[in-house]
N, C-alpha and C positions, 0 to 999 in steps of 0.2 A: 504494499499500499504506500510506503513512504519512499520507494525506490525512484519514483518519478520527480521528486523535488531535488534539485542539485544542492549540495551543501556549498559548493564553490564552483565558480565558473572561470574557466581559463580565458585570458586575454593577453596575447603577446607574452606567453610564459610567466604571467603573474596571475595568481589566484585572487579572485574577488568574491566577497558573499553577494548573493543576489540582492540583498537590501541596498547595497552600494549603487546598483544600477537604478534601483527604484527611486532613490533619493536624487540622483543626477537627472533622470528623466523628469522627475517632479519639479526640479529647479528650472529645467528648460520649458516645460509647459507653464510654470508660473511666470517666467520672464515673458513668454508669448502672450499670456493673458494680461499681464501687467502693461505691455505695450499696447495691446488692443484697447484697454480701459483708458490709457492716455490718449490715444487717437480719438477716441469717442468722447472724450471730456468727462468720463465718469469718475475719474480718479480725484476730482476736486471734493467729492463727497466724503473722502477718507480723512479722519483726523490726523493720523499719522502714517504716511506712505510707507515707511519702513516696516512698521508692524503689520500692515495690510499685506505688503509682499511676503512677510514671514508666514502670515496665516494662509495665503495662496499657496506657498511652498509646502507647508504641511498638509493642506487639503489636497493639493495634487499629488503628493507622494502617498498619501493614504489611499486615494481612489485608485491610482495605478497599482499599488501593492495589494489591494483587496480584489481587483478585477483583472489586471493584465499579468503582473509578476508577482505570484504568490511567494512569500518568503519560506 
C-alpha cells in the first residue's frame, strides 16, 4: 500500500523529499497569483502585502500537497 509514495526523489544525483517540490511549486503558484492580483488591482485591499503573499504561499502549497503531490 505504501510502496507507491516515494520517500525521496532523485534530481541530478541529489535526493529531495517530495515536500520540497510541493513548497517550491507552491511558491511559484503564489507568485503567479500575486502578480495577477497586482495586475487586476486587487492587492490594494490587503493590509500587509508580505503577509498576504505568505498566506498565498501556504495555501498553494497545501492545495498542491493535498491534490497533486501527496507527501
